[in-house]
C-alpha positions as CSV (number, residue, x, y, z in Angstrom):
1,M,0.0,-0.1,-0.1
2,D,1.5,3.5,-0.8
3,V,0.6,6.4,1.4
4,N,1.8,9.6,0.1
5,G,4.9,8.1,-1.4
6,V,5.5,5.7,1.5
7,G,5.1,2.0,1.1
8,Y,3.6,-0.2,3.7
9,M,3.1,-4.0,3.9
10,V,-0.5,-4.5,5.0
11,H,-1.6,-8.1,5.9
12,V,-5.4,-8.7,5.1
13,P,-7.7,-11.8,5.2
14,L,-7.8,-13.7,2.0
15,H,-11.4,-12.6,1.1
16,V,-10.4,-9.0,0.9
17,I,-8.0,-9.3,-1.9
18,P,-10.6,-9.6,-4.6
19,D,-12.5,-6.5,-3.2
20,L,-9.4,-4.1,-3.6
21,P,-9.2,-1.7,-6.4
22,G,-6.5,-1.9,-9.1
23,E,-3.2,-0.7,-8.4
24,G,-3.0,3.3,-8.1
25,K,-6.6,3.5,-7.0
26,E,-7.7,4.5,-3.8
27,V,-8.6,2.1,-1.1
28,F,-9.8,2.4,2.7
29,L,-8.8,-0.1,5.1
30,H,-9.4,-0.1,8.8
31,I,-5.7,-0.6,10.1
32,H,-4.6,-2.3,13.2
33,T,-1.0,-1.7,14.1
34,H,0.5,-4.7,15.9
35,V,3.6,-4.0,17.7
36,R,6.2,-6.3,19.3
37,E,9.9,-5.9,20.4
38,D,11.1,-7.3,16.9
39,S,8.6,-6.3,14.5
40,L,5.7,-3.6,13.7
41,Q,3.0,-5.2,11.3
42,L,0.0,-3.8,9.9
43,F,-3.3,-5.6,9.4
44,G,-6.2,-4.1,7.1
45,F,-10.0,-5.0,7.2
46,L,-12.8,-3.8,5.1
47,S,-15.0,-3.2,7.8
48,E,-14.8,-2.0,11.5
49,D,-16.7,-5.0,12.5
50,E,-14.1,-7.4,11.1
51,K,-11.4,-5.3,12.8
52,K,-13.2,-5.8,16.3
53,V,-13.4,-9.7,15.8
54,F,-9.7,-9.6,15.0
55,L,-9.0,-7.7,18.2
56,A,-11.1,-10.0,20.1
57,L,-9.3,-12.9,18.8
58,L,-6.1,-11.3,19.7
59,G,-7.3,-11.2,23.5
60,I,-7.4,-15.0,23.6
61,S,-4.4,-16.7,25.1
62,G,-2.5,-18.5,22.3
63,I,-3.9,-16.7,19.4
64,G,-1.5,-14.3,17.8
65,P,-2.2,-11.8,14.9
66,K,-1.3,-14.6,12.3
67,M,-3.7,-17.2,13.5
68,A,-6.2,-14.4,14.0
69,L,-5.7,-13.5,10.3
70,N,-5.8,-17.2,9.3
71,I,-9.3,-17.4,11.2
72,L,-10.7,-14.6,9.5
73,S,-9.2,-15.9,6.1
74,G,-10.6,-19.3,6.6
75,I,-14.1,-18.6,7.3
76,S,-16.5,-15.5,6.4
77,H,-17.1,-13.0,9.2
78,D,-20.7,-13.9,9.4
79,D,-20.1,-17.6,9.6
80,F,-17.6,-17.1,12.3
81,L,-20.0,-15.0,14.5
82,N,-22.6,-17.8,13.8
83,A,-20.4,-20.6,14.7
84,I,-19.5,-18.9,17.9
85,E,-23.1,-18.1,18.9
86,K,-24.3,-21.7,18.0
87,E,-21.2,-23.2,19.6
88,D,-20.5,-25.1,16.1
89,V,-17.0,-26.5,16.9
90,A,-17.1,-28.7,13.8
91,L,-17.2,-25.8,11.3
92,L,-14.4,-23.8,13.4
93,C,-12.3,-27.1,13.3
94,R,-12.5,-26.7,9.4
95,I,-10.1,-23.7,9.6
96,P,-6.7,-24.7,8.9
97,G,-4.5,-24.6,12.1
98,L,-7.6,-24.3,14.4
99,G,-7.9,-27.6,16.6
100,K,-10.8,-28.7,18.7
101,K,-9.3,-27.3,21.9
102,T,-8.7,-23.9,20.5
103,A,-12.1,-24.0,19.0
104,H,-13.6,-24.6,22.4
105,R,-11.5,-21.9,23.9
106,L,-12.9,-19.5,21.3
107,I,-16.3,-20.2,22.0
108,L,-16.1,-20.0,25.5
109,E,-14.2,-16.8,25.5
110,L,-15.8,-14.8,22.6
111,R,-19.6,-15.8,22.8
112,E,-20.3,-13.3,25.3
113,K,-18.2,-10.5,23.6
114,L,-18.9,-10.5,19.9
115,P,-22.0,-9.1,18.2
116,S,-25.0,-11.1,17.2
117,P,-24.8,-12.2,13.6
118,S,-28.6,-12.4,13.3
119,G,-28.9,-9.4,10.9
120,T,-27.8,-6.1,11.8
121,R,-29.7,-4.2,14.5
122,D,-30.0,-0.5,15.0
123,R,-28.0,1.4,17.6
124,I,-30.8,1.4,20.5
125,F,-31.1,-2.4,20.1
126,E,-27.2,-2.7,20.2
127,D,-26.9,-0.3,23.1
128,T,-29.6,-1.8,25.1
129,L,-27.9,-5.0,24.7
130,S,-24.7,-3.9,25.9
131,A,-26.5,-2.3,28.8
132,L,-28.0,-5.8,29.8
133,V,-24.6,-7.5,29.6
134,N,-23.0,-4.9,31.6
135,L,-25.7,-5.4,34.3
136,G,-24.7,-8.9,34.5
137,Y,-27.2,-10.8,32.2
138,K,-25.8,-13.7,30.0
139,K,-25.9,-12.1,26.2
140,T,-28.1,-14.9,24.9
141,V,-30.8,-14.6,27.5
142,A,-30.6,-10.9,27.3
143,Q,-30.7,-10.9,23.3
144,E,-33.7,-13.4,23.5
145,V,-35.8,-11.3,25.8
146,L,-34.8,-8.1,24.2
147,E,-36.0,-9.3,21.0
148,K,-39.4,-9.7,22.4
149,A,-39.4,-6.0,23.8
150,Y,-38.0,-4.6,20.7
151,K,-40.8,-6.1,18.6
152,Q,-43.4,-4.3,20.7
153,G,-41.9,-1.1,19.1
154,F,-40.0,0.9,22.1
155,G,-38.1,3.6,20.3
156,D,-35.8,4.8,23.0
157,I,-33.2,2.9,25.3
158,E,-34.9,4.0,28.4
159,N,-38.3,2.3,27.5
160,L,-36.8,-0.6,25.7
161,L,-34.3,-1.1,28.7
162,R,-37.3,-0.7,31.5
163,E,-39.5,-3.3,29.4
164,T,-36.7,-5.8,28.9
165,L,-36.0,-5.7,32.6
166,K,-39.6,-6.4,33.4
167,L,-39.6,-9.3,30.9
168,L,-36.3,-10.6,32.5
169,Q,-37.8,-10.7,36.0
170,G,-40.5,-13.1,34.6
171,V,-37.5,-15.4,33.3
172,S,-35.6,-15.5,36.4
């Protein structure tokens, strides 16, 4: 990548390469700079969500930037989120270099941290879900109950959160 006459090597997931424009054309990538004692590496992503998944993967013991990039190259972003949410170890194990133990660890450590793959939600839904998780509710339970309250048409966080908390009291 050439930035104002300076060339940079940017590592990207394999699926990004066909989406890059031709040589000399402008491209926008969400960059993560990984700094170690002996190296400085740049990792680029087409979306901020994919970068967030990459950073979440880096937070797992034993997963470095190359393995995280390998995971994002071996499976689509949405399929990865679905595999984590549905605890699909078999799908994760199809990724080259990812074994059963690591797949289980990914599921255990990421299922509460990653966004839901079930369609994009608006900001109110996501913020309310985040508030519920921060209050100590399990993401899967909070999301299920939040779906019910969301469908009732509450248009602001306060009322949506209040209604969801009422519904959660009935679940407990």
